[in-house]
MIKOL-707276 format. One record per atom (N, C-alpha, C): atom name; x, y negated, z negated; residue number from 0; residue in three letters. Coordinates in nm, 2 decimals, padded with zeros to 4 digits. Each point is the difference from the previous one (the first is absolute). Layout:
MIKOL-707276
+------+--------+--------+--------+------+------+
| name |     c1 |     c2 |     c3 | resi | resn |
+------+--------+--------+--------+------+------+
|   CA |      X |      Y |      Z |  NUM |  ALA |
...
+------+--------+--------+--------+------+------+
//
This chain:
MIKOL-707276
+------+--------+--------+--------+------+------+
| name |     c1 |     c2 |     c3 | resi | resn |
+------+--------+--------+--------+------+------+
|    N |  00.17 | -00.39 |  01.12 |    0 |  MET |
|   CA |  00.00 |  00.13 |  00.07 |    0 |  MET |
|    C |  00.12 |  00.08 | -00.05 |    0 |  MET |
|    N | -00.02 |  00.13 | -00.01 |    1 |  CYS |
|   CA |  00.10 |  00.09 | -00.05 |    1 |  CYS |
|    C |  00.02 |  00.11 |  00.10 |    1 |  CYS |
|    N |  00.13 |  00.02 |  00.04 |    2 |  LEU |
|   CA |  00.04 |  00.10 |  00.09 |    2 |  LEU |
|    C |  00.06 |  00.12 | -00.07 |    2 |  LEU |
|    N | -00.04 |  00.12 |  00.03 |    3 |  GLY |
|   CA |  00.07 |  00.12 | -00.06 |    3 |  GLY |
|    C |  00.11 |  00.04 |  00.09 |    3 |  GLY |
|    N |  00.12 | -00.06 | -00.02 |    4 |  ILE |
|   CA |  00.12 |  00.04 |  00.08 |    4 |  ILE |
|    C |  00.08 |  00.09 | -00.08 |    4 |  ILE |
|    N |  00.04 |  00.12 |  00.05 |    5 |  PRO |
|   CA |  00.08 |  00.10 | -00.07 |    5 |  PRO |
|    C |  00.13 | -00.06 | -00.04 |    5 |  PRO |
|    N |  00.05 |  00.04 | -00.12 |    6 |  ALA |
|   CA |  00.13 | -00.04 | -00.05 |    6 |  ALA |
|    C |  00.07 |  00.13 | -00.04 |    6 |  ALA |
|    N |  00.12 |  00.01 |  00.03 |    7 |  LYS |
|   CA |  00.08 |  00.13 | -00.02 |    7 |  LYS |
|    C |  00.07 | -00.01 | -00.14 |    7 |  LYS |
|    N | -00.02 |  00.10 | -00.08 |    8 |  VAL |
|   CA |  00.07 |  00.00 | -00.13 |    8 |  VAL |
|    C |  00.15 |  00.03 |  00.02 |    8 |  VAL |
|    N |  00.08 | -00.09 | -00.06 |    9 |  ILE |
|   CA |  00.14 |  00.01 |  00.01 |    9 |  ILE |
|    C |  00.07 |  00.02 | -00.13 |    9 |  ILE |
|    N | -00.07 | -00.03 | -00.11 |   10 |  GLU |
|   CA |  00.06 |  00.02 | -00.13 |   10 |  GLU |
|    C | -00.11 |  00.02 | -00.11 |   10 |  GLU |
|    N |  00.03 |  00.10 | -00.09 |   11 |  ILE |
|   CA | -00.09 |  00.02 | -00.11 |   11 |  ILE |
|    C |  00.08 |  00.01 | -00.13 |   11 |  ILE |
|    N | -00.04 | -00.08 | -00.10 |   12 |  LYS |
|   CA |  00.06 |  00.01 | -00.13 |   12 |  LYS |
|    C | -00.08 |  00.08 | -00.10 |   12 |  LYS |
|    N |  00.06 |  00.03 | -00.11 |   13 |  GLU |
|   CA | -00.07 |  00.08 | -00.10 |   13 |  GLU |
|    C | -00.12 | -00.06 | -00.06 |   13 |  GLU |
|    N | -00.01 | -00.14 |  00.00 |   14 |  ASP |
|   CA | -00.12 | -00.07 | -00.05 |   14 |  ASP |
|    C | -00.11 | -00.01 |  00.10 |   14 |  ASP |
|    N |  00.00 |  00.07 |  00.10 |   15 |  ASN |
|   CA | -00.10 |  00.00 |  00.11 |   15 |  ASN |
|    C | -00.01 | -00.13 |  00.08 |   15 |  ASN |
|    N |  00.12 | -00.07 |  00.00 |   16 |  THR |
|   CA |  00.01 | -00.11 |  00.09 |   16 |  THR |
|    C |  00.11 |  00.03 |  00.10 |   16 |  THR |
|    N |  00.01 | -00.08 |  00.10 |   17 |  GLY |
|   CA |  00.10 |  00.02 |  00.10 |   17 |  GLY |
|    C | -00.01 | -00.10 |  00.11 |   17 |  GLY |
|    N |  00.04 |  00.04 |  00.12 |   18 |  LYS |
|   CA |  00.00 | -00.09 |  00.12 |   18 |  LYS |
|    C | -00.05 |  00.07 |  00.12 |   18 |  LYS |
|    N | -00.07 | -00.08 |  00.09 |   19 |  VAL |
|   CA | -00.04 |  00.05 |  00.13 |   19 |  VAL |
|    C |  00.06 | -00.09 |  00.10 |   19 |  VAL |
|    N |  00.00 |  00.06 |  00.12 |   20 |  ASP |
|   CA |  00.04 | -00.08 |  00.12 |   20 |  ASP |
|    C | -00.13 | -00.04 |  00.07 |   20 |  ASP |
|    N | -00.03 | -00.12 |  00.00 |   21 |  TYR |
|   CA | -00.13 | -00.05 |  00.06 |   21 |  TYR |
|    C |  00.03 | -00.09 |  00.12 |   21 |  TYR |
|    N |  00.01 |  00.07 |  00.12 |   22 |  LEU |
|   CA |  00.03 | -00.06 |  00.12 |   22 |  LEU |
|    C |  00.14 | -00.07 |  00.00 |   22 |  LEU |
|    N |  00.10 |  00.06 | -00.07 |   23 |  GLY |
|   CA |  00.13 | -00.06 | -00.01 |   23 |  GLY |
|    C |  00.03 | -00.08 | -00.12 |   23 |  GLY |
|    N | -00.10 | -00.03 | -00.08 |   24 |  THR |
|   CA |  00.01 | -00.07 | -00.12 |   24 |  THR |
|    C | -00.01 |  00.10 | -00.12 |   24 |  THR |
|    N |  00.10 | -00.01 | -00.09 |   25 |  LYS |
|   CA |  00.00 |  00.09 | -00.12 |   25 |  LYS |
|    C | -00.08 | -00.07 | -00.11 |   25 |  LYS |
|    N | -00.10 |  00.08 | -00.05 |   26 |  ILE |
|   CA | -00.10 | -00.06 | -00.10 |   26 |  ILE |
|    C |  00.00 |  00.09 | -00.12 |   26 |  ILE |
|    N |  00.00 | -00.06 | -00.12 |   27 |  LYS |
|   CA | -00.01 |  00.08 | -00.13 |   27 |  LYS |
|    C | -00.15 |  00.04 | -00.01 |   27 |  LYS |
|    N | -00.02 |  00.13 | -00.04 |   28 |  VAL |
|   CA | -00.13 |  00.06 | -00.01 |   28 |  VAL |
|    C | -00.02 |  00.08 | -00.13 |   28 |  VAL |
|    N | -00.12 |  00.00 | -00.05 |   29 |  ASN |
|   CA | -00.04 |  00.09 | -00.11 |   29 |  ASN |
|    C | -00.06 |  00.12 |  00.06 |   29 |  ASN |
|    N |  00.05 |  00.12 | -00.03 |   30 |  PHE |
|   CA | -00.06 |  00.13 |  00.06 |   30 |  PHE |
|    C | -00.09 |  00.07 | -00.10 |   30 |  PHE |
|    N | -00.03 | -00.06 | -00.11 |   31 |  SER |
|   CA | -00.07 |  00.08 | -00.11 |   31 |  SER |
|    C | -00.14 |  00.04 |  00.04 |   31 |  SER |
|    N | -00.06 | -00.04 |  00.11 |   32 |  LEU |
|   CA | -00.14 |  00.04 |  00.04 |   32 |  LEU |
|    C |  00.00 |  00.12 |  00.09 |   32 |  LEU |
|    N |  00.12 |  00.05 |  00.04 |   33 |  ILE |
|   CA |  00.01 |  00.11 |  00.10 |   33 |  ILE |
|    C |  00.09 |  00.11 | -00.06 |   33 |  ILE |
|    N | -00.05 |  00.12 |  00.01 |   34 |  ASP |
|   CA |  00.07 |  00.12 | -00.05 |   34 |  ASP |
|    C |  00.09 |  00.05 |  00.12 |   34 |  ASP |
|    N |  00.11 |  00.07 | -00.04 |   35 |  ASP |
|   CA |  00.08 |  00.07 |  00.09 |   35 |  ASP |
|    C |  00.06 | -00.09 |  00.11 |   35 |  ASP |
|    N |  00.04 | -00.12 | -00.03 |   36 |  ILE |
|   CA |  00.06 | -00.09 |  00.09 |   36 |  ILE |
|    C |  00.15 |  00.03 |  00.01 |   36 |  ILE |
|    N |  00.06 |  00.00 |  00.12 |   37 |  LYS |
|   CA |  00.14 |  00.02 |  00.02 |   37 |  LYS |
|    C |  00.06 | -00.09 |  00.11 |   37 |  LYS |
|    N |  00.13 | -00.02 |  00.00 |   38 |  VAL |
|   CA |  00.06 | -00.08 |  00.10 |   38 |  VAL |
|    C | -00.03 |  00.06 |  00.13 |   38 |  VAL |
|    N | -00.03 | -00.09 |  00.10 |   39 |  GLY |
|   CA | -00.04 |  00.04 |  00.13 |   39 |  GLY |
|    C | -00.15 |  00.00 |  00.03 |   39 |  GLY |
|    N | -00.08 |  00.00 | -00.11 |   40 |  ASP |
|   CA | -00.14 |  00.00 |  00.01 |   40 |  ASP |
|    C | -00.04 | -00.14 |  00.05 |   40 |  ASP |
|    N | -00.12 | -00.01 |  00.06 |   41 |  TYR |
|   CA | -00.06 | -00.13 |  00.04 |   41 |  TYR |
|    C | -00.12 | -00.03 | -00.09 |   41 |  TYR |
|    N | -00.01 | -00.12 | -00.04 |   42 |  VAL |
|   CA | -00.11 | -00.05 | -00.09 |   42 |  VAL |
|    C | -00.06 | -00.12 |  00.05 |   42 |  VAL |
|    N | -00.13 | -00.03 | -00.05 |   43 |  ILE |
|   CA | -00.06 | -00.13 |  00.02 |   43 |  ILE |
|    C |  00.01 | -00.07 | -00.13 |   43 |  ILE |
|    N |  00.02 | -00.13 |  00.01 |   44 |  LEU |
|   CA |  00.02 | -00.09 | -00.12 |   44 |  LEU |
|    C | -00.11 | -00.09 | -00.02 |   44 |  LEU |
|    N | -00.03 | -00.04 | -00.13 |   45 |  HIS |
|   CA | -00.09 | -00.11 | -00.03 |   45 |  HIS |
|    C |  00.05 | -00.06 | -00.13 |   45 |  HIS |
|    N |  00.03 | -00.13 |  00.00 |   46 |  ALA |
|   CA |  00.04 | -00.07 | -00.12 |   46 |  ALA |
|    C |  00.12 |  00.06 | -00.08 |   46 |  ALA |
|    N |  00.09 |  00.05 |  00.08 |   47 |  GLY |
|   CA |  00.12 |  00.06 | -00.06 |   47 |  GLY |
|    C | -00.01 |  00.15 | -00.04 |   47 |  GLY |
|    N | -00.11 |  00.06 |  00.02 |   48 |  PHE |
|   CA | -00.02 |  00.14 | -00.03 |   48 |  PHE |
|    C | -00.02 |  00.08 |  00.12 |   48 |  PHE |
|    N |  00.06 |  00.12 |  00.01 |   49 |  ALA |
|   CA | -00.03 |  00.10 |  00.10 |   49 |  ALA |
|    C | -00.13 |  00.06 | -00.03 |   49 |  ALA |
|    N | -00.10 | -00.01 |  00.09 |   50 |  ILE |
|   CA | -00.14 |  00.04 | -00.04 |   50 |  ILE |
|    C | -00.04 |  00.13 |  00.08 |   50 |  ILE |
|    N |  00.08 |  00.03 |  00.11 |   51 |  SER |
|   CA | -00.04 |  00.11 |  00.08 |   51 |  SER |
|    C |  00.13 |  00.06 |  00.07 |   51 |  SER |
|    N |  00.01 |  00.13 |  00.01 |   52 |  LYS |
|   CA |  00.11 |  00.06 |  00.07 |   52 |  LYS |
|    C | -00.06 |  00.05 |  00.14 |   52 |  LYS |
|    N |  00.08 | -00.02 |  00.10 |   53 |  LEU |
|   CA | -00.04 |  00.03 |  00.14 |   53 |  LEU |
|    C |  00.08 |  00.12 |  00.05 |   53 |  LEU |
|    N | -00.07 |  00.08 |  00.09 |   54 |  ASP |
|   CA |  00.07 |  00.10 |  00.07 |   54 |  ASP |
|    C |  00.07 | -00.05 |  00.13 |   54 |  ASP |
|    N |  00.09 |  00.07 |  00.06 |   55 |  GLU |
|   CA |  00.07 | -00.05 |  00.11 |   55 |  GLU |
|    C | -00.09 | -00.04 |  00.12 |   55 |  GLU |
|    N | -00.11 |  00.08 |  00.02 |   56 |  LYS |
|   CA | -00.09 | -00.03 |  00.11 |   56 |  LYS |
|    C | -00.06 | -00.14 | -00.02 |   56 |  LYS |
|    N | -00.05 | -00.03 | -00.12 |   57 |  GLU |
|   CA | -00.06 | -00.13 | -00.03 |   57 |  GLU |
|    C |  00.10 | -00.11 |  00.02 |   57 |  GLU |
|    N |  00.13 |  00.02 | -00.04 |   58 |  VAL |
|   CA |  00.10 | -00.10 |  00.01 |   58 |  VAL |
|    C |  00.02 | -00.03 |  00.15 |   58 |  VAL |
|    N |  00.02 |  00.11 |  00.08 |   59 |  GLU |
|   CA |  00.02 | -00.02 |  00.15 |   59 |  GLU |
|    C | -00.11 | -00.07 |  00.06 |   59 |  GLU |
|    N | -00.13 |  00.03 | -00.03 |   60 |  GLU |
|   CA | -00.11 | -00.06 |  00.06 |   60 |  GLU |
|    C | -00.01 | -00.15 | -00.04 |   60 |  GLU |
|    N |  00.02 | -00.03 | -00.12 |   61 |  THR |
|   CA | -00.01 | -00.13 | -00.05 |   61 |  THR |
|    C |  00.11 | -00.09 |  00.06 |   61 |  THR |
|    N |  00.12 |  00.04 |  00.00 |   62 |  LEU |
|   CA |  00.11 | -00.08 |  00.06 |   62 |  LEU |
|    C | -00.02 | -00.01 |  00.15 |   62 |  LEU |
|    N | -00.05 |  00.10 |  00.07 |   63 |  SER |
|   CA | -00.02 | -00.01 |  00.14 |   63 |  SER |
|    C | -00.11 | -00.11 |  00.03 |   63 |  SER |
|    N | -00.11 |  00.00 | -00.08 |   64 |  LEU |
|   CA | -00.10 | -00.10 |  00.02 |   64 |  LEU |
|    C |  00.05 | -00.14 | -00.03 |   64 |  LEU |
|    N |  00.08 | -00.01 | -00.10 |   65 |  LEU |
|   CA |  00.06 | -00.14 | -00.03 |   65 |  LEU |
|    C |  00.09 | -00.04 |  00.11 |   65 |  LEU |
|    N |  00.08 |  00.09 |  00.05 |   66 |  LYS |
|   CA |  00.09 | -00.03 |  00.11 |   66 |  LYS |
|    C | -00.08 | -00.05 |  00.13 |   66 |  LYS |
|    N | -00.10 |  00.08 |  00.03 |   67 |  ASP |
|   CA | -00.09 | -00.03 |  00.12 |   67 |  ASP |
|    C | -00.07 | -00.14 | -00.02 |   67 |  ASP |
|    N | -00.04 | -00.03 | -00.12 |   68 |  PHE |
|   CA | -00.06 | -00.13 | -00.03 |   68 |  PHE |
|    C |  00.09 | -00.11 |  00.02 |   68 |  PHE |
|    N |  00.12 |  00.01 | -00.05 |   69 |  ILE |
|   CA |  00.10 | -00.10 |  00.01 |   69 |  ILE |
|    C |  00.04 | -00.02 |  00.14 |   69 |  ILE |
|    N |  00.02 |  00.10 |  00.08 |   70 |  GLU |
|   CA |  00.04 | -00.01 |  00.14 |   70 |  GLU |
|    C | -00.11 | -00.05 |  00.09 |   70 |  GLU |
|    N | -00.12 |  00.02 | -00.03 |   71 |  ASN |
|   CA | -00.11 | -00.05 |  00.08 |   71 |  ASN |
|    C | -00.07 | -00.12 | -00.05 |   71 |  ASN |
|    N |  00.06 | -00.07 | -00.10 |   72 |  LYS |
|   CA | -00.06 | -00.12 | -00.06 |   72 |  LYS |
|    C |  00.01 | -00.11 |  00.10 |   72 |  LYS |
+------+--------+--------+--------+------+------+
//
């Protein structure tokens, strides 16, 4: 099973790699599949690649659903 959990971009290097904050864990990521990525954006990851950029509303909804799920488990 794969969950699409938003990860916040915290570093971008010139070679289209960088780091994201994934629920408190810093992960190395390749950003070459997404245009106009910047620090502070939220992305969805798959196999070390950022595959989708999210807007703030999507991030808030997703994190709220995950929080509700964990609290009501």
